[in-house]
GUDREN-944466 format. One line per field, with one value per residue (C-alpha): residue number from 1; residue in three letters; chain; y, z, x negated. Coordinates in Angstrom, 2 decimals, m for minus. Layout:
REM residues N
n: (NUM; ...)
res: (ALA; ...)
chain: (A; ...)
north: (Y; ...)
up: (Z; ...)
east: (X; ...)
//
This chain:
REM residues 437
n: (1; 2; 3; 4; 5; 6; 7; 8; 9; 10; 11; 12; 13; 14; 15; 16; 17; 18; 19; 20; 21; 22; 23; 24; 25; 26; 27; 28; 29; 30; 31; 32; 33; 34; 35; 36; 37; 38; 39; 40; 41; 42; 43; 44; 45; 46; 47; 48; 49; 50; 51; 52; 53; 54; 55; 56; 57; 58; 59; 60; 61; 62; 63; 64; 65; 66; 67; 68; 69; 70; 71; 72; 73; 74; 75; 76; 77; 78; 79; 80; 81; 82; 83; 84; 85; 86; 87; 88; 89; 90; 91; 92; 93; 94; 95; 96; 97; 98; 99; 100; 101; 102; 103; 104; 105; 106; 107; 108; 109; 110; 111; 112; 113; 114; 115; 116; 117; 118; 119; 120; 121; 122; 123; 124; 125; 126; 127; 128; 129; 130; 131; 132; 133; 134; 135; 136; 137; 138; 139; 140; 141; 142; 143; 144; 145; 146; 147; 148; 149; 150; 151; 152; 153; 154; 155; 156; 157; 158; 159; 160; 161; 162; 163; 164; 165; 166; 167; 168; 169; 170; 171; 172; 173; 174; 175; 176; 177; 178; 179; 180; 181; 182; 183; 184; 185; 186; 187; 188; 189; 190; 191; 192; 193; 194; 195; 196; 197; 198; 199; 200; 201; 202; 203; 204; 205; 206; 207; 208; 209; 210; 211; 212; 213; 214; 215; 216; 217; 218; 219; 220; 221; 222; 223; 224; 225; 226; 227; 228; 229; 230; 231; 232; 233; 234; 235; 236; 237; 238; 239; 240; 241; 242; 243; 244; 245; 246; 247; 248; 249; 250; 251; 252; 253; 254; 255; 256; 257; 258; 259; 260; 261; 262; 263; 264; 265; 266; 267; 268; 269; 270; 271; 272; 273; 274; 275; 276; 277; 278; 279; 280; 281; 282; 283; 284; 285; 286; 287; 288; 289; 290; 291; 292; 293; 294; 295; 296; 297; 298; 299; 300; 301; 302; 303; 304; 305; 306; 307; 308; 309; 310; 311; 312; 313; 314; 315; 316; 317; 318; 319; 320; 321; 322; 323; 324; 325; 326; 327; 328; 329; 330; 331; 332; 333; 334; 335; 336; 337; 338; 339; 340; 341; 342; 343; 344; 345; 346; 347; 348; 349; 350; 351; 352; 353; 354; 355; 356; 357; 358; 359; 360; 361; 362; 363; 364; 365; 366; 367; 368; 369; 370; 371; 372; 373; 374; 375; 376; 377; 378; 379; 380; 381; 382; 383; 384; 385; 386; 387; 388; 389; 390; 391; 392; 393; 394; 395; 396; 397; 398; 399; 400; 401; 402; 403; 404; 405; 406; 407; 408; 409; 410; 411; 412; 413; 414; 415; 416; 417; 418; 419; 420; 421; 422; 423; 424; 425; 426; 427; 428; 429; 430; 431; 432; 433; 434; 435; 436; 437)
res: (UNK; UNK; UNK; UNK; UNK; UNK; UNK; UNK; UNK; UNK; UNK; UNK; UNK; UNK; UNK; UNK; UNK; UNK; UNK; UNK; UNK; UNK; UNK; UNK; UNK; UNK; UNK; UNK; UNK; UNK; UNK; UNK; UNK; UNK; UNK; UNK; UNK; UNK; UNK; UNK; UNK; UNK; UNK; UNK; UNK; UNK; UNK; UNK; UNK; UNK; UNK; UNK; UNK; UNK; UNK; UNK; UNK; UNK; UNK; UNK; UNK; UNK; UNK; UNK; UNK; UNK; UNK; UNK; UNK; UNK; UNK; UNK; UNK; UNK; UNK; UNK; UNK; UNK; UNK; UNK; UNK; UNK; UNK; UNK; UNK; UNK; UNK; UNK; UNK; UNK; UNK; UNK; UNK; UNK; UNK; UNK; UNK; UNK; UNK; UNK; UNK; UNK; UNK; UNK; UNK; UNK; UNK; UNK; UNK; UNK; UNK; UNK; UNK; UNK; UNK; UNK; UNK; UNK; UNK; UNK; UNK; UNK; UNK; UNK; UNK; UNK; UNK; UNK; UNK; UNK; UNK; UNK; UNK; UNK; UNK; UNK; UNK; UNK; UNK; UNK; UNK; UNK; UNK; UNK; UNK; UNK; UNK; UNK; UNK; UNK; UNK; UNK; UNK; UNK; UNK; UNK; UNK; UNK; UNK; UNK; UNK; UNK; UNK; UNK; UNK; UNK; UNK; UNK; UNK; UNK; UNK; UNK; UNK; UNK; UNK; UNK; UNK; UNK; UNK; UNK; UNK; UNK; UNK; UNK; UNK; UNK; UNK; UNK; UNK; UNK; UNK; UNK; UNK; UNK; UNK; UNK; UNK; UNK; UNK; UNK; UNK; UNK; UNK; UNK; UNK; UNK; UNK; UNK; UNK; UNK; UNK; UNK; UNK; UNK; UNK; UNK; UNK; UNK; UNK; UNK; UNK; UNK; UNK; UNK; UNK; UNK; UNK; UNK; UNK; UNK; UNK; UNK; UNK; UNK; UNK; UNK; UNK; UNK; UNK; UNK; UNK; UNK; UNK; UNK; UNK; UNK; UNK; UNK; UNK; UNK; UNK; UNK; UNK; UNK; UNK; UNK; UNK; UNK; UNK; UNK; UNK; UNK; UNK; UNK; UNK; UNK; UNK; UNK; UNK; UNK; UNK; UNK; UNK; UNK; UNK; UNK; UNK; UNK; UNK; UNK; UNK; UNK; UNK; UNK; UNK; UNK; UNK; UNK; UNK; UNK; UNK; UNK; UNK; UNK; UNK; UNK; UNK; UNK; UNK; UNK; UNK; UNK; UNK; UNK; UNK; UNK; UNK; UNK; UNK; UNK; UNK; UNK; UNK; UNK; UNK; UNK; UNK; UNK; UNK; UNK; UNK; UNK; UNK; UNK; UNK; UNK; UNK; UNK; UNK; UNK; UNK; UNK; UNK; UNK; UNK; UNK; UNK; UNK; UNK; UNK; UNK; UNK; UNK; UNK; UNK; UNK; UNK; UNK; UNK; UNK; UNK; UNK; UNK; UNK; UNK; UNK; UNK; UNK; UNK; UNK; UNK; UNK; UNK; UNK; UNK; UNK; UNK; UNK; UNK; UNK; UNK; UNK; UNK; UNK; UNK; UNK; UNK; UNK; UNK; UNK; UNK; UNK; UNK; UNK; UNK; UNK; UNK; UNK; UNK; UNK; UNK; UNK; UNK; UNK; UNK; UNK; UNK; UNK; UNK; UNK; UNK; UNK; UNK; UNK; UNK; UNK; UNK; UNK; UNK; UNK; UNK; UNK; UNK; UNK; UNK; UNK; UNK; UNK; UNK; UNK; UNK; UNK; UNK; UNK; UNK; UNK; UNK; UNK; UNK; UNK; UNK; UNK; UNK; UNK; UNK; UNK; UNK)
chain: (A; A; A; A; A; A; A; A; A; A; A; A; A; A; A; A; A; A; A; A; A; A; A; A; A; A; A; A; A; A; A; A; A; A; A; A; A; A; A; A; A; A; A; A; A; A; A; A; A; A; A; A; A; A; A; A; A; A; A; A; A; A; A; A; A; A; A; A; A; A; A; A; A; A; A; A; A; A; A; A; A; A; A; A; A; A; A; A; A; A; A; A; A; A; A; A; A; A; A; A; A; A; A; A; A; A; A; A; A; A; A; A; A; A; A; A; A; A; A; A; A; A; A; A; A; A; A; A; A; A; A; A; A; A; A; A; A; A; A; A; A; A; A; A; A; A; A; A; A; A; A; A; A; A; A; A; A; A; A; A; A; A; A; A; A; A; A; A; A; A; A; A; A; A; A; A; A; A; A; A; A; A; A; A; A; A; A; A; A; A; A; A; A; A; A; A; A; A; A; A; A; A; A; A; A; A; A; A; A; A; A; A; A; A; A; A; A; A; A; A; A; A; A; A; A; A; A; A; A; A; A; A; A; A; A; A; A; A; A; A; A; A; A; A; A; A; A; A; A; A; A; A; A; A; A; A; A; A; A; A; A; A; A; A; A; A; A; A; A; A; A; A; A; A; A; A; A; A; A; A; A; A; A; A; A; A; A; A; A; A; A; A; A; A; A; A; A; A; A; A; A; A; A; A; A; A; A; A; A; A; A; A; A; A; A; A; A; A; A; A; A; A; A; A; A; A; A; A; A; A; A; A; A; A; A; A; A; A; A; A; A; A; A; A; A; A; A; A; A; A; A; A; A; A; A; A; A; A; A; A; A; A; A; A; A; A; A; A; A; A; A; A; A; A; A; A; A; A; A; A; A; A; A; A; A; A; A; A; A; A; A; A; A; A; A; A; A; A; A; A; A; A; A; A; A; A; A; A; A; A; A; A; A; A; A; A; A; A; A; A; A; A; A; A; A; A; A; A; A; A; A; A; A; A; A; A; A)
north: (m28.27; m31.76; m33.71; m35.87; m32.96; m31.70; m28.00; m27.07; m27.04; m24.04; m24.76; m22.06; m19.88; m19.37; m18.49; m16.21; m14.71; m13.65; m12.42; m10.45; m8.76; m7.86; m6.32; m4.61; m2.81; m1.48; m0.44; 1.22; 3.48; 4.39; 5.12; 7.46; 9.35; 9.54; 10.75; 14.06; 14.93; 12.93; 14.55; 11.51; 9.14; 11.50; 11.84; 8.06; 7.66; 10.58; 9.37; 6.03; 7.87; 6.87; 3.90; 1.48; 3.87; 4.36; 0.62; m0.05; 2.69; 1.39; m2.18; m1.12; m1.50; m5.13; m7.67; m10.82; m12.91; m12.31; m13.67; m11.09; m11.16; m8.90; m7.61; m5.92; m3.77; m1.72; 1.45; 2.92; 0.90; m2.38; m1.20; m1.20; m4.87; m5.65; m3.60; m6.03; m8.95; m7.02; m6.00; m9.63; m10.75; m8.07; m9.17; m12.64; m11.32; m11.01; m8.02; m6.77; m4.87; m3.18; m2.18; m0.44; 0.55; 3.75; 7.33; 7.64; 5.15; 7.20; 10.36; 8.58; 7.50; 10.97; 12.41; 10.07; 11.40; 8.12; 4.77; 2.28; 0.00; m3.22; m2.01; m1.91; m0.39; 1.07; 1.90; 1.77; m1.60; m1.33; m1.40; m4.97; m5.81; m9.08; m7.28; m5.25; m8.37; m10.07; m7.01; m6.52; m10.13; m10.02; m7.02; m8.16; m11.91; m12.46; m15.60; m15.28; m12.95; m11.94; m10.38; m8.49; m8.50; m8.55; m6.66; m9.49; m8.42; m11.26; m10.87; m10.54; m13.57; m15.71; m14.77; m15.52; m18.89; m19.72; m19.06; m21.28; m18.44; m19.23; m16.84; m16.40; m14.15; m12.84; m11.08; m12.16; m10.82; m11.35; m9.15; m10.76; m8.35; m8.75; m10.09; m12.68; m14.08; m13.39; m13.77; m17.22; m15.93; m13.88; m16.91; m18.99; m16.22; m16.05; m19.82; m19.35; m16.76; m18.58; m21.75; m19.92; m19.22; m21.82; m20.43; m18.32; m17.01; m15.46; m13.05; m15.03; m18.26; m16.37; m15.17; m18.71; m20.09; m17.45; m18.33; m22.03; m21.50; m20.38; m23.09; m25.87; m28.16; m25.72; m27.40; m24.21; m22.38; m21.33; m18.69; m16.71; m13.50; m9.89; m8.52; m5.02; m5.84; m6.39; m3.19; m1.11; m2.42; m1.90; 1.61; 2.36; 1.30; 3.80; 6.78; 9.39; 11.79; 15.19; 18.31; 19.90; 23.68; 25.21; 24.31; 21.67; 17.91; 17.99; 17.16; 14.45; 14.46; 13.36; 12.98; 13.06; 11.52; 11.66; 13.09; 13.73; 16.30; 13.53; 12.49; 16.07; 16.59; 13.81; 14.44; 18.21; 19.14; 16.59; 17.72; 21.34; 20.34; 18.18; 21.13; 23.05; 20.23; 18.79; 21.57; 19.14; 18.01; 19.07; 18.22; 17.49; 17.77; 16.09; 16.57; 13.87; 16.63; 19.75; 22.17; 25.77; 25.30; 22.30; 24.10; 27.24; 25.08; 23.69; 27.15; 28.55; 25.72; 26.05; 29.86; 31.33; 28.32; 28.83; 27.11; 27.18; 25.57; 23.18; 25.44; 28.30; 26.21; 28.30; 31.15; 29.40; 31.43; 31.32; 28.28; 26.41; 23.76; 22.76; 21.98; 21.99; 19.99; 21.75; 19.35; 15.63; 12.80; 13.50; 11.38; 8.29; 10.39; 12.41; 9.23; 8.47; 11.32; 10.93; 9.31; 8.61; 8.64; 8.90; 7.45; 8.93; 7.67; 5.43; 7.50; 7.40; 4.97; 2.72; 3.38; 4.19; 2.69; 1.81; m0.28; 2.70; 4.31; 0.93; m0.21; 2.84; 1.96; 4.18; 3.35; 4.03; 5.54; 5.42; 5.61; 2.83; 1.68; m0.63; m3.84; m3.17; m3.61; m6.97; m5.69; m2.90; m5.44; m7.59; m4.62; m3.69; m7.23; m6.85; m3.57; m1.41; 0.25; 1.98; 2.47; 5.56; 6.60; 9.89; 12.65; 11.02; 7.63; 9.35; 11.33; 8.27; 6.37; 9.22; 11.10; 8.07; 7.60; 11.27; 10.86; 7.73; 8.09; 4.90; 2.83; 4.55; 3.56; m0.02; m0.21; 1.30; m1.38; m4.02; m2.51; m2.56; m6.18; m7.19; m5.61; m7.23; m10.62; m10.53; m9.93; m12.37; m13.01; m11.67; m14.28; m17.03; m16.01; m15.69; m19.40; m19.96; m16.93; m17.86; m21.56; m22.64; m19.16)
up: (m3.41; m2.57; m4.61; m6.14; m7.32; m10.84; m11.62; m13.39; m17.19; m18.20; m21.11; m23.77; m22.58; m26.11; m25.12; m22.26; m24.34; m27.05; m24.58; m22.53; m25.50; m27.12; m23.83; m23.51; m26.83; m25.60; m22.22; m23.86; m25.82; m22.66; m20.83; m23.60; m23.37; m19.58; m19.63; m21.10; m17.75; m15.47; m14.98; m13.22; m15.95; m18.67; m16.99; m16.64; m20.39; m21.37; m19.25; m21.02; m24.12; m25.00; m22.63; m24.92; m25.51; m21.76; m21.16; m23.86; m22.48; m18.91; m19.99; m21.15; m17.48; m17.46; m16.36; m18.44; m15.95; m13.28; m13.23; m13.67; m11.72; m12.83; m10.04; m10.75; m8.31; m8.63; m6.88; m4.17; m1.40; m3.13; m3.83; m0.06; m0.11; m2.83; m1.32; 1.35; m1.10; m3.79; m1.29; m0.30; m3.94; m4.75; m1.82; m3.40; m6.71; m8.57; m10.77; m10.33; m12.61; m11.14; m13.09; m11.74; m12.91; m11.09; m11.72; m7.93; m8.01; m10.69; m8.64; m5.58; m7.46; m8.99; m5.48; m4.55; m4.99; m6.37; m7.72; m5.13; m3.85; m5.83; m8.69; m12.15; m13.78; m12.39; m15.05; m16.03; m17.23; m20.89; m21.48; m21.36; m25.06; m26.49; m28.61; m25.66; m23.52; m26.22; m26.73; m23.00; m22.44; m25.50; m23.94; m20.33; m20.80; m17.09; m15.25; m13.10; m12.63; m9.23; m9.10; m5.87; m3.97; m6.62; m9.81; m12.36; m16.03; m18.04; m21.41; m19.70; m17.49; m20.40; m22.66; m19.92; m19.34; m23.06; m22.85; m19.81; m17.50; m13.83; m12.24; m8.69; m6.55; m3.18; m0.45; m2.35; m1.28; m2.40; m0.51; 0.56; m1.58; m4.63; m7.82; m7.80; m4.73; m5.45; m9.21; m10.79; m14.24; m12.79; m10.79; m13.98; m15.70; m12.84; m12.94; m16.27; m14.68; m11.42; m13.36; m14.92; m11.50; m9.95; m6.42; m4.97; m1.55; 0.30; 3.21; 5.28; 5.49; 4.34; 1.19; 0.51; 0.73; m1.69; m4.24; m3.67; m4.70; m8.12; m8.53; m5.94; m7.69; m7.55; m5.77; m4.98; m2.63; 0.72; 3.43; 3.76; 5.36; 4.26; 3.32; 4.20; 7.83; 6.92; 4.90; 7.67; 10.30; 8.10; 7.29; 10.95; 12.03; 9.65; 10.78; 13.43; 15.03; 13.31; 14.73; 16.31; 16.59; 19.81; 22.74; 20.77; 21.27; 25.03; 25.94; 24.75; 20.97; 18.72; 14.97; 12.66; 9.55; 5.93; 6.79; 4.32; 4.91; 6.12; 8.77; 9.91; 10.18; 12.77; 14.73; 14.64; 17.09; 19.59; 19.15; 19.79; 22.98; 24.02; 23.59; 26.10; 28.64; 28.39; 28.51; 27.77; 24.46; 21.20; 17.68; 14.37; 11.51; 8.24; 5.44; 2.77; 0.16; 1.64; m0.76; 0.28; 0.63; 2.93; 5.05; 5.42; 6.53; 9.41; 10.34; 10.35; 12.44; 15.11; 14.97; 18.22; 19.10; 18.55; 15.26; 12.69; 9.31; 8.89; 6.40; 8.93; 11.95; 12.58; 13.74; 15.98; 18.04; 21.85; 23.55; 20.22; 20.30; 16.64; 13.87; 10.44; 7.80; 4.45; 2.55; 1.75; 2.57; 6.31; 7.85; 8.90; 10.69; 12.44; 13.90; 15.25; 17.72; 18.71; 21.48; 19.69; 16.08; 13.82; 10.29; 7.58; 4.75; 6.98; 6.03; 2.28; 0.24; 3.10; 5.86; 4.90; 6.47; 10.11; 10.35; 10.46; 13.69; 15.28; 14.56; 16.48; 19.56; 19.14; 19.80; 16.49; 15.67; 12.27; 10.64; 10.03; 6.62; 7.43; 5.60; 3.25; 6.17; 7.92; 10.43; 11.49; 12.28; 14.23; 16.25; 17.14; 18.44; 20.52; 21.93; 20.75; 17.85; 17.69; 14.91; 15.24; 13.32; 14.99; 17.21; 20.16; 19.70; 19.12; 22.34; 24.34; 23.26; 22.98; 26.24; 28.50; 26.89; 27.49; 31.11; 31.57; 29.65; 31.16; 29.80; 26.43; 26.39; 27.25; 24.32; 22.06; 23.11; 22.29; 18.82; 18.28; 19.40; 17.08; 14.03; 14.84; 15.36; 11.80; 10.13; 8.23; 5.21; 2.92; 4.20; 3.66; 0.03; m0.83; m1.22; m3.73; m5.75; m5.72; m6.42; m9.74; m10.65)
east: (m3.70; m4.94; m7.53; m4.83; m2.71; m3.21; m2.89; 0.31; 0.23; 2.37; 4.65; 4.73; 7.65; 9.01; 12.56; 11.51; 8.71; 11.17; 13.81; 11.30; 9.66; 12.97; 14.08; 10.69; 11.20; 14.52; 13.13; 10.11; 12.43; 14.33; 11.07; 9.94; 13.22; 13.06; 9.46; 10.61; 12.18; 9.91; 6.47; 4.98; 6.08; 4.88; 1.49; 1.17; 1.77; m0.46; m3.36; m3.30; m4.48; m8.07; m7.73; m9.53; m12.42; m12.84; m12.82; m15.40; m17.65; m17.38; m18.13; m21.59; m22.60; m21.44; m24.03; m23.34; m25.29; m22.64; m19.08; m16.35; m13.07; m10.23; m7.96; m4.63; m2.62; 0.53; m0.60; m2.82; m1.17; m1.91; m5.45; m5.93; m4.93; m7.44; m10.26; m11.52; m11.39; m13.25; m15.92; m16.48; m16.59; m19.15; m21.32; m21.36; m22.69; m19.38; m18.56; m15.00; m12.64; m9.56; m6.46; m3.40; 0.06; 0.97; m0.08; m0.38; m3.24; m5.00; m4.58; m5.94; m9.05; m9.44; m9.77; m12.60; m16.12; m17.43; m16.24; m14.96; m17.73; m17.95; m15.72; m17.29; m14.18; m10.97; m8.41; m4.75; m3.52; m2.45; 1.28; 2.58; 2.69; 1.34; m1.23; m2.47; m2.83; m4.93; m7.10; m7.73; m8.71; m10.98; m12.72; m12.99; m13.45; m12.77; m13.76; m10.65; m7.68; m6.33; m2.87; m2.16; 1.15; 3.90; 2.96; 2.75; 2.70; 4.28; 2.52; m0.85; m0.14; 1.05; m1.87; m4.40; m2.74; m2.95; m6.69; m7.10; m8.19; m7.63; m5.14; m3.92; m1.75; m2.94; m0.93; 2.17; 5.55; 9.14; 11.58; 14.83; 16.88; 14.63; 16.20; 13.42; 15.15; 18.81; 19.29; 19.17; 18.20; 15.34; 14.19; 14.03; 12.10; 9.57; 9.21; 7.41; 5.10; 4.39; 3.58; 0.62; m0.94; m3.19; m2.84; m0.03; m1.04; 1.88; 2.05; 4.57; 6.54; 9.65; 7.86; 6.66; 10.18; 11.47; 8.81; 9.46; 13.10; 11.85; 9.20; 9.58; 7.07; 4.14; 1.19; m0.72; 1.66; 0.22; 0.55; m2.69; m1.42; m1.73; m5.15; m3.90; m4.69; m8.34; m8.38; m6.83; m9.23; m12.29; m11.17; m10.39; m13.85; m15.40; m13.31; m13.99; m11.52; m11.34; m12.87; m9.82; m9.37; m10.65; m8.40; m6.47; m6.34; m6.79; m3.21; m0.82; m1.16; 1.71; 1.12; 4.16; 2.62; 3.77; 7.18; 9.97; 12.74; 15.08; 12.52; 12.12; 15.86; 15.87; 12.68; 12.12; 14.93; 13.62; 10.02; 10.98; 12.77; 9.80; 7.42; 9.54; 9.77; 6.24; 3.61; 0.77; 2.33; 0.70; 1.87; 0.19; 2.69; 1.70; 4.26; 4.28; 4.08; 2.44; 4.10; 4.46; 8.22; 7.73; 5.12; 7.25; 10.19; 8.10; 6.81; 10.34; 11.76; 9.07; 8.97; 7.73; 5.56; 1.78; 0.95; m1.83; m2.36; m5.28; m7.06; m6.90; m7.90; m11.04; m8.78; m6.22; m3.75; m4.01; m2.44; m2.12; 0.63; 1.12; m1.37; 0.29; m1.58; m1.58; m3.85; m3.83; m6.20; m6.58; m3.85; m5.82; m8.41; m5.71; m4.24; m7.71; m7.46; m3.79; m1.74; 1.57; 2.71; 5.72; 5.43; 7.64; 9.87; 11.98; 15.03; 14.32; 12.20; 11.11; 8.60; 5.02; 1.90; 2.60; m0.57; m2.94; m1.67; m1.01; m4.59; m5.81; m3.80; m0.74; 2.91; 4.68; 8.09; 9.81; 13.23; 15.76; 14.49; 11.60; 12.56; 9.63; 7.17; 7.17; 4.61; 6.99; 9.69; 7.24; 5.98; 9.56; 10.05; 6.89; 8.17; 5.27; 7.12; 10.49; 13.02; 15.18; 18.27; 19.23; 17.78; 19.54; 17.83; 14.48; 14.77; 15.84; 12.71; 10.20; 10.71; 10.09; 6.67; 5.83; 6.89; 4.77; 1.47; 0.03; 2.91; 2.48; m1.21; m0.28; 2.13; m0.50; m2.97; m0.35; 0.00; m3.76; m4.05; m1.21; m2.89; m6.22; m4.57; m3.21; m6.58; m8.85; m6.59; m9.33; m11.75; m9.20; m8.60; m12.27; m13.23; m10.42; m11.51; m15.20; m14.65; m16.24; m17.50)
//
């Protein structure tokens, strides 16, 4: 925004306010009905009980001499985007509050031994009702609000705008197939939300153009990149390779990370064949959900090949070839000690985190659904990542790398350099967040 440009003055979105909140009442009833048969949804609602009491108790540690910035994320993945920005804000004397939407974020924080560095409070965002938005802002009294990626809560945004609180979006994305990009009514609705944000910092030029279609007159649109790159690199630099079982990790190590049954249906036959043809190959299998059923499936498929579960790694069989991970939270460290990687969910919901293995210098394989990850597409174009859609395509791309380890290392180095070249978005966002605090 130039010196001559005035910040937008959001008009009271009376029509959209009424439409949204009428629809919200209907949707709330549907959600309550669905929660009876949806354990995750039921847990997310149940764990919002006593929310206000928890917030009030946590705010007793608030230092009124310091500015407070409220960050909001959808889930654990978006928390990783916020993390490097929050750390930098904290280093500058800012207190930070983090809210999230998903039960998966709550579970992620529950597993941590201590609160995230720089975060005064981490808690569910109250359900998006006008009264809740007023009550939350009365409690927090934030100096600024930073929305992360895409999860904008209309009543909270509108109420903050009415109070004159500066708001911004960082690491913003709008997928090509999103209704925010394809539906004219939804675009008009989001115009009322975007107009409340002083700065909208997008991941890419394509994302910027999609937002511009909804609000072409906005003076605060810019491309700042994705703060996930900063987060992944900072996390990588703090990791060490795991302590492998005796005799393991000395050959060519392939990690199949966060795999779903559909991933395994494609890659397991090829991996079994590769174990026969490449004696130096060793596998680390990391199911997305390490349930007993999922673990037994892997053990049955690779029956006859020396395998041990992670929890039993102190008693490995002779000539161990496969390490089966039966716990969660280890994946990033496992990539640290590997040579190649497969990242799951590319046959289902959309590929998971391809940045982690790439940042550690690994060529990366994944399924055909990677539209949710711009970096995956860019690494394919660079030739250091591979999308597969069948056992045949996996074998045709995987075996040549096993046959030529030097070429595999070269591609892995390309992947690492790409990830590092995309960093520094957190530093670019910081001056706009800290301005006038």
